[in-house]
Short mmCIF file of the C-alpha atoms (twelve columns), coordinates in Angstrom:
data_MODEL
# 
_entry.id   MODEL 
# 
loop_
_atom_site.group_PDB 
_atom_site.id 
_atom_site.type_symbol 
_atom_site.label_atom_id 
_atom_site.label_alt_id 
_atom_site.label_comp_id 
_atom_site.label_asym_id 
_atom_site.label_seq_id 
_atom_site.Cartn_x 
_atom_site.Cartn_y 
_atom_site.Cartn_z 
_atom_site.pdbx_PDB_model_num 
ATOM 1   C CA . ALA A 1   100.199 122.559 81.963 1 
ATOM 2   C CA . MET A 2   103.318 121.354 83.778 1 
ATOM 3   C CA . ALA A 3   105.084 124.660 83.111 1 
ATOM 4   C CA . LEU A 4   102.117 126.647 84.428 1 
ATOM 5   C CA . ALA A 5   102.061 124.474 87.517 1 
ATOM 6   C CA . ARG A 6   105.819 124.667 88.036 1 
ATOM 7   C CA . LEU A 7   106.026 128.439 87.568 1 
ATOM 8   C CA . ASP A 8   102.640 129.176 89.134 1 
ATOM 9   C CA . LEU A 9   101.890 131.760 86.496 1 
ATOM 10  C CA . PRO A 10  98.398  132.725 85.277 1 
ATOM 11  C CA . GLY A 11  97.494  131.192 81.942 1 
ATOM 12  C CA . CYS A 12  95.487  128.469 80.253 1 
ATOM 13  C CA . LEU A 13  95.897  125.988 77.442 1 
ATOM 14  C CA . LEU A 14  94.335  125.547 74.047 1 
ATOM 15  C CA . TYR A 15  94.364  121.973 72.774 1 
ATOM 16  C CA . GLY A 16  95.154  121.714 69.063 1 
ATOM 17  C CA . GLY A 17  92.282  119.281 68.570 1 
ATOM 18  C CA . SER A 18  91.612  115.816 67.302 1 
ATOM 19  C CA . ILE A 19  91.676  114.717 63.684 1 
ATOM 20  C CA . GLN A 20  88.344  114.496 61.906 1 
ATOM 21  C CA . PRO A 21  87.234  111.134 60.527 1 
ATOM 22  C CA . GLY A 22  87.984  110.074 56.994 1 
ATOM 23  C CA . ARG A 23  85.467  108.558 54.561 1 
ATOM 24  C CA . PHE A 24  85.779  105.041 53.217 1 
ATOM 25  C CA . ARG A 25  83.125  103.559 50.956 1 
ATOM 26  C CA . GLY A 26  80.397  105.802 52.347 1 
ATOM 27  C CA . ARG A 27  81.212  105.601 56.057 1 
ATOM 28  C CA . ASP A 28  83.271  107.505 58.576 1 
ATOM 29  C CA . VAL A 29  86.582  105.826 59.463 1 
ATOM 30  C CA . THR A 30  89.428  106.522 61.868 1 
ATOM 31  C CA . VAL A 31  92.870  105.179 62.602 1 
ATOM 32  C CA . ILE A 32  91.142  102.522 64.738 1 
ATOM 33  C CA . ASP A 33  89.568  101.123 61.595 1 
ATOM 34  C CA . VAL A 34  93.050  100.855 60.100 1 
ATOM 35  C CA . PHE A 35  94.272  98.952  63.181 1 
ATOM 36  C CA . GLU A 36  91.390  96.488  62.763 1 
ATOM 37  C CA . ALA A 37  91.942  96.257  58.993 1 
ATOM 38  C CA . ILE A 38  95.561  95.261  59.439 1 
ATOM 39  C CA . GLY A 39  94.358  92.212  61.370 1 
ATOM 40  C CA . SER A 40  91.706  91.540  58.753 1 
ATOM 41  C CA . ALA A 41  94.294  91.698  55.970 1 
ATOM 42  C CA . GLU A 42  96.589  89.314  57.843 1 
ATOM 43  C CA . ALA A 43  93.635  86.921  58.278 1 
ATOM 44  C CA . GLY A 44  92.758  87.162  54.596 1 
ATOM 45  C CA . ARG A 45  89.353  88.793  55.195 1 
ATOM 46  C CA . ILE A 46  90.289  91.874  53.128 1 
ATOM 47  C CA . SER A 47  92.841  92.380  50.362 1 
ATOM 48  C CA . ASP A 48  96.034  94.379  50.656 1 
ATOM 49  C CA . SER A 49  94.607  96.858  48.149 1 
ATOM 50  C CA . GLU A 50  91.518  97.386  50.364 1 
ATOM 51  C CA . LEU A 51  93.789  97.949  53.361 1 
ATOM 52  C CA . HIS A 52  95.875  100.505 51.442 1 
ATOM 53  C CA . GLU A 53  92.705  102.272 50.208 1 
ATOM 54  C CA . LEU A 54  91.521  102.587 53.812 1 
ATOM 55  C CA . GLU A 55  94.955  103.752 54.990 1 
ATOM 56  C CA . ASP A 56  94.909  106.513 52.371 1 
ATOM 57  C CA . VAL A 57  91.686  108.073 53.690 1 
ATOM 58  C CA . ALA A 58  91.531  107.287 57.408 1 
ATOM 59  C CA . CYS A 59  93.574  110.322 58.514 1 
ATOM 60  C CA . PRO A 60  92.450  113.178 56.232 1 
ATOM 61  C CA . GLY A 61  94.164  116.110 57.895 1 
ATOM 62  C CA . ALA A 62  95.723  117.683 60.939 1 
ATOM 63  C CA . GLY A 63  94.958  116.677 64.507 1 
ATOM 64  C CA . ALA A 64  95.682  114.179 67.234 1 
ATOM 65  C CA . CYS A 65  94.675  110.522 66.918 1 
ATOM 66  C CA . GLY A 66  90.916  110.283 66.594 1 
ATOM 67  C CA . GLY A 67  90.263  108.120 69.639 1 
ATOM 68  C CA . GLN A 68  90.288  108.394 73.411 1 
ATOM 69  C CA . PHE A 69  94.064  107.971 73.402 1 
ATOM 70  C CA . THR A 70  96.591  110.061 75.294 1 
ATOM 71  C CA . ALA A 71  96.117  113.438 73.593 1 
ATOM 72  C CA . ASN A 72  92.321  113.488 73.741 1 
ATOM 73  C CA . THR A 73  92.323  112.032 77.233 1 
ATOM 74  C CA . MET A 74  94.708  114.682 78.495 1 
ATOM 75  C CA . ALA A 75  92.756  117.474 76.762 1 
ATOM 76  C CA . MET A 76  89.720  116.386 78.775 1 
ATOM 77  C CA . ALA A 77  91.756  116.060 81.960 1 
ATOM 78  C CA . ILE A 78  93.272  119.515 81.478 1 
ATOM 79  C CA . GLU A 79  89.759  120.952 81.269 1 
ATOM 80  C CA . LEU A 80  88.691  119.082 84.400 1 
ATOM 81  C CA . LEU A 81  91.750  120.422 86.229 1 
ATOM 82  C CA . GLY A 82  90.780  123.986 85.287 1 
ATOM 83  C CA . VAL A 83  93.817  124.641 83.109 1 
ATOM 84  C CA . ALA A 84  91.690  124.954 79.948 1 
ATOM 85  C CA . PRO A 85  88.194  126.399 79.652 1 
ATOM 86  C CA . LEU A 86  85.501  123.731 79.572 1 
ATOM 87  C CA . GLN A 87  84.287  122.438 76.212 1 
ATOM 88  C CA . THR A 88  87.368  123.662 74.323 1 
ATOM 89  C CA . GLY A 89  89.227  120.359 74.001 1 
ATOM 90  C CA . GLY A 90  86.523  118.562 72.049 1 
ATOM 91  C CA . VAL A 91  86.694  120.854 69.042 1 
ATOM 92  C CA . PRO A 92  88.530  119.081 66.201 1 
ATOM 93  C CA . ALA A 93  91.713  120.642 64.831 1 
ATOM 94  C CA . LEU A 94  90.238  121.668 61.494 1 
ATOM 95  C CA . ASP A 95  86.746  122.546 62.706 1 
ATOM 96  C CA . PRO A 96  85.584  125.927 61.362 1 
ATOM 97  C CA . SER A 97  84.823  127.090 64.938 1 
ATOM 98  C CA . LYS A 98  88.425  126.466 66.104 1 
ATOM 99  C CA . SER A 99  89.410  130.135 65.653 1 
ATOM 100 C CA . ASP A 100 86.448  131.220 67.816 1 
ATOM 101 C CA . VAL A 101 87.485  128.696 70.468 1 
ATOM 102 C CA . ALA A 102 91.054  129.997 70.319 1 
ATOM 103 C CA . ALA A 103 89.874  133.574 70.740 1 
ATOM 104 C CA . GLY A 104 87.795  132.506 73.762 1 
ATOM 105 C CA . VAL A 105 90.768  130.766 75.328 1 
ATOM 106 C CA . GLY A 106 92.842  133.878 74.688 1 
ATOM 107 C CA . ARG A 107 90.243  136.010 76.493 1 
ATOM 108 C CA . ALA A 108 90.242  133.525 79.391 1 
ATOM 109 C CA . ALA A 109 94.037  133.728 79.610 1 
ATOM 110 C CA . VAL A 110 93.948  137.539 79.672 1 
ATOM 111 C CA . GLU A 111 91.318  137.438 82.419 1 
ATOM 112 C CA . MET A 112 93.466  135.054 84.455 1 
ATOM 113 C CA . VAL A 113 96.407  137.415 84.160 1 
ATOM 114 C CA . ARG A 114 94.264  140.432 85.074 1 
ATOM 115 C CA . SER A 115 92.753  138.677 88.085 1 
ATOM 116 C CA . GLY A 116 96.059  137.149 89.179 1 
ATOM 117 C CA . ARG A 117 94.480  133.704 89.285 1 
ATOM 118 C CA . ARG A 118 97.416  131.311 89.586 1 
ATOM 119 C CA . PRO A 119 97.451  127.535 89.101 1 
ATOM 120 C CA . SER A 120 98.129  127.050 92.811 1 
ATOM 121 C CA . SER A 121 94.601  128.333 93.486 1 
ATOM 122 C CA . TYR A 122 92.891  125.620 91.445 1 
ATOM 123 C CA . LEU A 123 95.400  122.755 91.013 1 
ATOM 124 C CA . THR A 124 94.344  121.035 94.215 1 
ATOM 125 C CA . ARG A 125 93.951  117.468 95.356 1 
ATOM 126 C CA . ALA A 126 90.239  117.768 94.592 1 
ATOM 127 C CA . SER A 127 90.858  118.960 91.023 1 
ATOM 128 C CA . PHE A 128 93.249  116.070 90.371 1 
ATOM 129 C CA . GLU A 129 90.688  113.610 91.755 1 
ATOM 130 C CA . ASN A 130 88.088  115.218 89.459 1 
ATOM 131 C CA . ALA A 131 90.388  114.724 86.466 1 
ATOM 132 C CA . ILE A 132 91.076  111.114 87.483 1 
ATOM 133 C CA . ALA A 133 87.331  110.446 87.743 1 
ATOM 134 C CA . GLY A 134 86.826  111.909 84.262 1 
ATOM 135 C CA . VAL A 135 89.586  109.765 82.792 1 
ATOM 136 C CA . MET A 136 88.096  106.657 84.412 1 
ATOM 137 C CA . ALA A 137 84.522  107.486 83.358 1 
ATOM 138 C CA . SER A 138 85.557  108.084 79.747 1 
ATOM 139 C CA . GLY A 139 87.751  105.012 79.411 1 
ATOM 140 C CA . GLY A 140 90.707  107.307 78.794 1 
ATOM 141 C CA . SER A 141 94.298  106.406 78.182 1 
ATOM 142 C CA . THR A 142 96.242  104.729 80.949 1 
ATOM 143 C CA . ASN A 143 99.042  107.199 80.121 1 
ATOM 144 C CA . ALA A 144 96.942  109.780 81.958 1 
ATOM 145 C CA . VAL A 145 98.085  108.206 85.233 1 
ATOM 146 C CA . LEU A 146 101.707 109.171 84.534 1 
ATOM 147 C CA . HIS A 147 100.848 112.613 83.204 1 
ATOM 148 C CA . LEU A 148 98.595  113.494 86.107 1 
ATOM 149 C CA . LEU A 149 101.139 112.286 88.649 1 
ATOM 150 C CA . ALA A 150 103.806 114.433 86.980 1 
ATOM 151 C CA . MET A 151 101.516 117.463 86.898 1 
ATOM 152 C CA . ALA A 152 100.588 116.987 90.554 1 
ATOM 153 C CA . HIS A 153 104.275 116.807 91.430 1 
ATOM 154 C CA . GLU A 154 104.974 120.070 89.604 1 
ATOM 155 C CA . ALA A 155 102.013 121.715 91.374 1 
ATOM 156 C CA . GLY A 156 103.172 120.486 94.762 1 
ATOM 157 C CA . VAL A 157 100.006 118.427 95.202 1 
ATOM 158 C CA . PRO A 158 100.524 115.136 97.058 1 
ATOM 159 C CA . LEU A 159 99.302  112.413 94.695 1 
ATOM 160 C CA . GLU A 160 100.698 108.907 94.422 1 
ATOM 161 C CA . ILE A 161 100.034 106.053 92.032 1 
ATOM 162 C CA . ASP A 162 98.253  104.131 94.798 1 
ATOM 163 C CA . ASP A 163 95.767  106.965 95.295 1 
# 
């Protein structure tokens, strides 16, 4: 997104996607469950073998951390900025529909090139405020502040940390 903003070239982004949950003793689990289990193991509430069993299944494949951390937060913010088509960032990395999503993003990129729609036409103060509102409403990563400020700088949009 920063390169598109800096170069002001038509294009859009496809987020690789989040990891899908693992399964542990009949329930879905994520890396967050591992974080909590480490504390439980330290406190003696679960055994080390239970912790290791959970660690082995919590991250079953490719994808970004399965929580509203930096990658998923920024995927949402990128959509809200207009750099990625809406509803493309929420598709997990290994979801069977990912190739259809990728094809759709490719078509959107071709259309942006054909129409000459450049990032300077949609990376505006209002679009950054929209992305900030989305991050705040979703409880997104605080890292988004730094990333959005850097993107705004590259796009030539006045945006400061106090805004």
